[in-house]
C-alpha positions as MATLAB code, in Angstrom:
seq = 'XXXXXXXXXXXXXXXXXXXXXXXXXXXXXXXXXXXXXXXXXXXXXXXXXXXXXXXXXXXXXXXXXXXXX';
ca = [
      -0.003    0.000   -0.001;
       1.196    3.479   -0.830;
       2.266    5.456    2.278;
       1.106    8.785    0.849;
      -2.381    7.355    0.349;
      -2.442    6.152    3.957;
      -1.291    9.561    5.184;
      -3.963   11.270    3.100;
      -6.692    9.091    4.614;
      -5.361    9.688    8.122;
      -5.433   13.458    7.617;
      -8.960   13.277    6.174;
     -10.189   11.273    9.160;
      -8.646   13.736   11.627;
     -10.201   16.701    9.803;
     -13.661   15.076    9.741;
     -13.355   14.111   13.416;
     -12.454   17.667   14.431;
     -15.322   19.039   12.304;
     -17.772   16.612   13.928;
     -16.566   17.253   17.487;
     -16.871   21.011   17.041;
     -20.419   21.006   15.659;
     -21.583   18.225   17.981;
     -20.276   20.137   20.997;
     -22.086   23.333   19.988;
     -25.311   21.463   19.195;
     -25.251   19.440   22.405;
     -24.582   22.550   24.477;
     -27.464   24.494   22.961;
     -29.943   21.606   23.119;
     -29.052   20.941   26.755;
     -29.487   24.621   27.669;
     -32.929   24.598   26.032;
     -33.976   21.298   27.677;
     -34.524   19.624   24.284;
     -33.879   16.054   25.347;
     -34.816   14.420   22.036;
     -32.344   16.482   20.046;
     -29.661   15.979   22.682;
     -30.007   12.176   22.611;
     -30.132   12.062   18.800;
     -26.962   14.152   18.456;
     -25.205   12.167   21.165;
     -25.946    8.756   19.628;
     -25.880    9.390   15.864;
     -22.602   10.025   14.087;
     -23.486   12.211   11.119;
     -20.189   14.063   10.583;
     -21.685   17.246   11.987;
     -24.774   17.315    9.755;
     -27.393   16.703   12.467;
     -26.004   19.390   14.829;
     -25.825   21.875   11.953;
     -29.439   21.060   11.030;
     -30.485   21.542   14.661;
     -28.691   24.889   14.909;
     -30.291   26.131   11.694;
     -33.795   25.039   12.698;
     -33.542   26.504   16.204;
     -31.421   29.611   15.588;
     -34.191   32.029   16.577;
     -35.345   30.146   19.684;
     -35.060   32.037   22.919;
     -32.887   30.316   25.532;
     -34.584   29.002   28.628;
     -34.467   31.385   31.602;
     -31.876   30.710   34.270;
     -33.181   29.071   37.422;
];
């Protein structure tokens, strides 16, 4: 196997993982702050390379955050 091909795949995997972790973290944070359990569980369980958290953030961008207790 070609080493440059292996290195290319390794870099691609790291980039996708960082992308997913970033968006998943933002989505999980916002859904937890708004007490949206269904979205939180879906984002936590499903690995969608950041697509589900981005969809959540777009759909709920104008929602008001829950008041502090």
